[in-house]
Backbone bond lengths (Angstrom), bond angles and torsions (degrees), N, CA, C in turn:
res aa  C-N    CA-C-N  psi(-1)  N-CA   C-N-CA  omega(-1)  CA-C   N-CA-C  phi
1 M - - - 1.438 - - 1.511 109.58 -
2 N 1.235 112.74 131.72 1.456 119.64 -179.68 1.519 109.03 -105.42
3 R 1.267 114.37 118.27 1.471 119.20 -179.83 1.506 110.14 -102.75
4 Q 1.281 116.02 129.65 1.446 118.97 177.86 1.521 109.17 -103.13
5 H 1.272 114.82 136.68 1.463 120.27 176.74 1.513 109.00 -97.58
6 C 1.311 113.40 136.18 1.456 119.35 -178.01 1.521 108.22 -116.18
7 K 1.311 116.22 128.50 1.462 120.12 -179.86 1.518 112.03 -70.97
8 N 1.286 119.57 -28.44 1.455 123.72 -174.73 1.531 112.98 -105.81
9 C 1.302 118.21 19.39 1.462 120.55 -176.59 1.527 112.76 -78.45
10 G 1.308 121.95 -28.89 1.462 124.52 -177.01 1.520 111.28 -98.89
11 I 1.322 114.02 -173.11 1.465 118.12 175.49 1.521 108.44 -106.05
12 S 1.283 114.18 145.90 1.465 118.57 -178.28 1.524 110.03 -82.70
13 M 1.301 115.02 164.67 1.461 120.77 178.11 1.532 110.23 -62.51
14 M 1.295 119.18 -35.57 1.464 122.86 179.24 1.527 110.26 -65.47
15 E 1.315 117.83 -41.76 1.460 120.21 177.97 1.530 110.93 -64.74
16 L 1.314 116.54 -41.54 1.454 121.15 178.11 1.526 110.97 -62.87
17 M 1.320 116.67 -43.61 1.466 120.62 178.80 1.525 111.03 -63.67
18 A 1.318 117.87 -38.75 1.462 121.77 179.40 1.531 110.20 -62.86
19 V 1.321 117.03 -43.07 1.460 121.12 179.03 1.537 110.48 -63.70
20 V 1.335 117.18 -43.14 1.459 121.42 179.92 1.532 110.49 -63.56
21 V 1.308 118.20 -42.53 1.469 122.01 178.98 1.523 110.39 -64.00
22 I 1.305 118.42 -43.80 1.466 121.71 -179.97 1.527 110.28 -63.18
23 L 1.333 117.23 -44.07 1.465 120.52 177.48 1.531 111.00 -62.93
24 G 1.312 117.26 -38.37 1.457 120.90 177.38 1.506 112.29 -63.22
25 I 1.311 117.91 -42.87 1.462 122.42 179.02 1.522 110.48 -63.77
26 V 1.320 116.88 -44.93 1.467 120.72 178.20 1.530 110.12 -61.54
27 G 1.327 117.65 -41.00 1.464 121.92 178.53 1.517 112.41 -63.76
28 V 1.325 117.61 -41.53 1.465 121.32 179.25 1.523 110.75 -65.48
29 I 1.316 117.16 -40.80 1.466 120.62 178.85 1.527 110.33 -64.31
30 A 1.318 117.23 -44.38 1.472 120.93 179.53 1.525 110.81 -64.76
31 A 1.317 117.57 -43.47 1.467 120.96 -179.43 1.524 110.98 -67.82
32 G 1.323 117.02 -38.04 1.463 120.84 -179.46 1.513 112.86 -62.90
33 S 1.316 116.88 -36.66 1.463 119.28 -179.65 1.528 111.59 -69.73
34 K 1.309 117.85 -28.06 1.467 121.65 179.01 1.525 112.17 -91.79
35 M 1.320 118.10 -15.62 1.459 121.91 -172.47 1.522 113.03 -63.30
36 A 1.321 119.03 -45.28 1.463 121.26 -177.15 1.521 111.15 -63.35
37 A 1.331 117.03 -43.35 1.464 119.98 179.18 1.521 110.91 -66.23
38 T 1.314 117.47 -40.40 1.465 121.08 179.98 1.518 110.74 -65.29
39 L 1.322 117.84 -43.07 1.459 120.93 178.09 1.526 111.40 -63.20
40 S 1.315 117.37 -37.34 1.465 120.47 177.44 1.524 110.83 -65.35
41 E 1.342 116.73 -40.76 1.463 120.45 179.94 1.523 110.60 -62.44
42 V 1.317 116.89 -49.56 1.462 121.46 179.78 1.525 109.75 -66.84
43 G 1.321 116.79 -40.44 1.460 121.28 -179.39 1.522 112.63 -63.09
44 S 1.335 117.57 -37.25 1.464 119.67 -179.35 1.528 110.80 -66.16
45 Q 1.321 117.44 -40.49 1.462 120.05 178.66 1.525 110.87 -68.99
46 T 1.308 117.05 -42.30 1.463 121.23 178.11 1.524 110.81 -62.28
47 D 1.327 116.59 -45.00 1.464 120.81 179.04 1.524 111.75 -62.83
48 A 1.328 117.21 -40.78 1.469 120.60 179.08 1.529 110.57 -62.78
49 N 1.319 116.45 -44.68 1.470 119.54 179.31 1.526 111.70 -66.63
50 R 1.324 117.30 -40.61 1.465 120.70 179.04 1.529 111.01 -65.50
51 L 1.326 117.22 -39.82 1.457 121.15 177.14 1.531 110.21 -62.09
52 A 1.332 117.02 -43.31 1.469 120.59 178.95 1.527 111.04 -61.54
53 V 1.320 116.73 -43.00 1.468 120.36 178.80 1.526 110.75 -64.26
54 D 1.316 117.31 -41.78 1.469 120.22 -179.87 1.526 111.84 -68.07
55 L 1.324 117.43 -33.85 1.468 119.79 174.28 1.524 110.21 -64.30
56 L 1.321 116.39 -43.03 1.473 119.99 177.23 1.528 111.60 -64.74
57 C 1.325 117.13 -36.93 1.474 120.51 177.12 1.530 110.43 -64.19
58 A 1.320 117.50 -41.19 1.469 120.33 177.20 1.522 109.97 -62.33
59 Q 1.319 116.89 -41.42 1.465 121.02 177.66 1.527 110.82 -62.08
60 R 1.322 117.18 -46.51 1.475 121.44 -178.84 1.527 111.29 -65.26
61 R 1.313 116.67 -37.47 1.470 120.51 177.57 1.522 110.99 -65.45
62 A 1.333 116.07 -38.82 1.465 119.81 178.30 1.527 110.09 -63.06
63 I 1.312 117.37 -43.10 1.468 121.23 179.31 1.528 110.29 -66.02
64 A 1.331 116.68 -43.67 1.470 121.02 -175.57 1.519 112.86 -69.00
65 T 1.330 117.80 -36.08 1.465 120.51 -174.73 1.525 113.42 -96.96
66 G 1.328 116.91 -21.07 1.460 119.80 -175.53 1.517 112.93 82.42
67 N 1.320 117.00 5.46 1.463 122.17 177.23 1.527 109.25 -114.31
68 N 1.331 116.01 141.46 1.465 119.05 175.63 1.522 110.01 -59.01
69 H 1.322 116.14 144.65 1.455 123.36 174.06 1.525 107.82 -127.59
70 Y 1.319 116.28 150.52 1.460 119.32 178.71 1.523 110.62 -149.44
71 L 1.344 114.00 157.37 1.455 120.98 170.33 1.517 107.00 -99.46
72 K 1.314 115.77 127.33 1.466 121.47 176.89 1.521 107.52 -103.27
73 F 1.331 116.29 122.61 1.456 122.19 -177.76 1.519 110.04 -95.46
74 N 1.310 115.82 131.64 1.465 122.47 -179.81 1.520 108.69 -102.26
75 T 1.319 115.64 132.01 1.458 120.58 -177.39 1.527 111.34 -109.79
76 L 1.307 114.14 155.87 1.460 122.13 174.86 1.517 106.48 -144.70
77 G 1.306 116.85 115.83 1.460 120.63 -179.24 1.520 113.42 64.66
78 G 1.327 117.81 32.92 1.457 121.23 179.04 1.518 114.66 84.03
79 Q 1.324 117.07 -4.24 1.461 122.14 179.80 1.526 109.91 -110.31
80 I 1.328 116.02 140.27 1.462 120.20 174.82 1.526 107.83 -72.75
81 R 1.330 117.02 128.68 1.466 120.81 -177.93 1.526 112.47 -115.50
82 S 1.349 117.97 -24.83 1.466 120.13 -178.21 1.521 109.36 -160.10
83 Y 1.328 115.63 172.42 1.465 120.82 175.51 1.520 109.97 -153.03
84 T 1.345 114.61 159.09 1.462 122.11 179.49 1.521 107.72 -138.25
85 C 1.331 117.01 143.59 1.459 121.98 176.91 1.528 109.33 -89.71
86 Y 1.341 116.82 133.09 1.460 123.19 -179.88 1.526 110.64 -124.03
87 R 1.316 115.04 152.40 1.462 123.32 173.60 1.527 107.15 -110.13
88 V 1.333 117.05 131.72 1.456 122.10 179.96 1.523 108.14 -84.32
89 L 1.331 116.25 120.59 1.466 122.78 179.23 1.522 109.76 -126.12
90 P 1.333 118.27 154.23 1.473 120.25 178.76 1.536 112.76 -59.56
91 T 1.326 117.04 -30.12 1.465 121.06 -178.44 1.523 112.81 -86.57
92 G 1.314 117.52 -5.91 1.463 121.53 -178.62 1.521 110.11 133.96
93 D 1.293 115.89 153.86 1.457 120.67 -178.03 1.522 110.88 -71.46
94 A 1.337 115.29 142.52 1.467 120.57 -178.45 1.523 109.73 -124.90
95 A 1.323 115.53 132.40 1.472 120.13 176.39 1.521 109.04 -68.60
96 V 1.327 116.67 135.25 1.466 120.59 179.71 1.528 111.98 -110.76
97 D 1.315 117.32 -7.01 1.470 122.86 178.49 1.518 109.78 -140.24
98 E 1.307 114.43 164.17 1.467 120.31 172.19 1.529 108.73 -74.00
99 P 1.322 117.73 152.83 1.471 119.49 176.78 1.537 110.62 -61.58
100 R 1.306 115.71 143.98 1.473 121.71 177.43 1.522 107.88 -114.70
101 T 1.314 115.61 133.91 1.462 120.27 -179.73 1.523 109.94 -105.97
102 F 1.320 114.72 157.39 1.457 121.38 178.29 1.525 109.89 -94.73
103 T 1.312 115.45 161.19 1.457 122.54 178.26 1.523 109.90 -63.97
104 K 1.332 116.07 140.42 1.466 120.04 175.55 1.522 108.64 -65.17
105 N 1.299 116.79 155.25 1.465 124.55 -179.15 1.525 113.57 68.89
106 V 1.332 117.33 14.06 1.461 121.45 173.10 1.521 106.67 -115.43
107 A 1.334 117.18 122.64 1.462 122.00 -179.28 1.522 108.73 -89.53
108 I 1.334 116.92 125.81 1.456 122.15 -178.19 1.528 109.14 -119.29
109 T 1.314 115.31 127.22 1.455 121.18 174.99 1.526 107.91 -129.40
110 G 1.328 116.01 155.99 1.459 119.66 -178.80 1.507 112.54 -151.78
111 T 1.327 114.60 165.81 1.464 120.33 -179.20 1.523 112.17 -82.62
112 S 1.340 117.14 -14.63 1.464 120.23 -178.53 1.524 109.21 -154.01
113 T 1.323 115.70 151.25 1.465 119.53 175.71 1.527 111.11 -90.61
114 R 1.344 115.69 6.20 1.470 120.13 179.77 1.528 108.66 -146.83
115 A 1.336 117.06 119.91 1.470 122.55 177.92 1.528 107.40 -111.09
116 E 1.344 116.24 105.39 1.466 120.79 -171.33 1.527 112.10 -111.42
117 F 1.345 115.29 143.62 1.463 123.35 177.10 1.524 109.36 -119.92
118 T 1.333 115.81 141.65 1.462 121.08 178.92 1.516 110.58 -84.99
119 F 1.321 116.64 171.92 1.460 121.52 179.50 1.538 112.07 -64.17
120 E 1.328 116.73 -15.46 1.467 121.09 176.49 1.528 112.78 -88.41
121 G 1.323 116.75 -7.82 1.457 121.30 179.31 1.509 115.05 95.27
122 S 1.326 117.92 -2.26 1.463 119.31 178.41 1.528 109.81 -85.99
123 A 1.314 115.25 154.86 1.463 120.56 177.61 1.518 109.28 -85.12
124 I 1.309 116.97 147.23 1.465 122.05 179.18 1.539 110.26 -64.96
125 A 1.335 116.91 -34.51 1.472 122.36 -178.83 1.524 108.72 -149.78
126 A 1.316 116.24 176.74 1.471 121.02 172.99 1.525 107.60 -82.12
127 Y 1.320 116.29 132.06 1.465 120.95 -179.01 1.520 109.30 -122.61
128 Q 1.325 116.07 142.69 1.463 121.55 174.46 1.522 108.69 -139.00
129 Y 1.311 114.88 132.68 1.459 121.83 177.67 1.520 107.86 -128.75
130 T 1.336 115.69 128.36 1.458 121.64 -178.38 1.520 109.03 -111.56
131 L 1.328 115.61 128.82 1.457 122.41 179.10 1.525 106.95 -114.31
132 E 1.334 116.49 117.31 1.459 121.24 -174.38 1.520 111.42 -116.95
133 A 1.325 114.71 123.58 1.461 122.65 170.93 1.535 106.20 -106.56
134 P 1.330 118.76 174.82 1.468 119.09 -176.97 1.531 114.90 -55.10
135 N 1.327 119.04 -38.97 1.467 120.31 -175.15 1.527 114.85 -119.87
136 R 1.312 118.31 -6.00 1.465 121.43 -178.51 1.517 109.62 -139.56
137 S 1.324 115.45 146.82 1.463 121.00 177.39 1.517 109.16 -134.69
138 W 1.323 114.78 147.65 1.461 121.78 -179.56 1.507 108.68 -129.50
139 Q 1.328 115.54 147.54 1.458 120.23 176.07 1.527 109.14 -125.35
140 V 1.330 114.91 130.57 1.458 121.70 175.44 1.524 106.13 -108.27
141 S 1.339 116.06 121.02 1.471 121.87 -176.65 1.515 110.17 -120.36
142 V 1.343 115.79 145.50 1.464 122.47 176.15 1.530 107.61 -123.76
143 V 1.346 115.59 125.89 1.462 122.18 177.92 1.527 107.94 -85.21
144 P 1.340 118.71 129.74 1.463 120.53 -173.23 1.531 115.34 -63.21
145 A 1.308 118.53 -51.52 1.466 120.63 -172.07 1.524 113.00 -65.27
146 T 1.323 116.37 -40.64 1.467 120.07 -175.32 1.517 113.75 -100.83
147 G 1.324 116.86 -20.40 1.455 120.28 -175.41 1.513 113.06 76.72
148 T 1.341 117.08 13.47 1.470 121.34 179.67 1.522 109.95 -63.96
149 V 1.332 115.64 135.45 1.461 122.13 179.83 1.526 108.28 -111.84
150 R 1.319 116.37 129.53 1.467 121.85 -179.35 1.517 110.01 -126.49
151 V 1.334 114.92 142.35 1.463 121.61 172.88 1.519 107.66 -117.47
152 T 1.329 117.14 124.53 1.457 120.77 179.37 1.523 109.53 -132.83
153 E 1.331 114.62 146.89 1.459 119.89 175.48 1.518 108.41 -87.13
154 L 1.316 116.34 134.12 1.466 120.94 -179.50 1.508 110.95 -91.85
């Protein structure tokens, strides 16, 4: 058997590198188009859980100090964009935390711009906050009598 060797039968390293680069570019473009929606989905769940924890912290602070505490929600264009925890004092309310902002591309609406807890740990009213991403939504609810905070997926 006579075997002939061909110099041009395989692919060169340059051709292989070109194919890998093209596939990488296509992958980055595909991932980039899904990235914003994915970040919003994860961000909405993270924001809902963080809001629930901060509501519970305000409740615990009210019980520990004997002073009402509340989260004040700041709006921009009809949407809630951030909140800060305050302590109610006779001389005026004092912020006890830095403002917390929500993830971009997550729409937040609520029943009140102020969620307050008494020194006994109960909420002044029933509160509901809805966090909506493109494909998932979460609701954070506060029960008035007990101050129980719940996070549910809608």
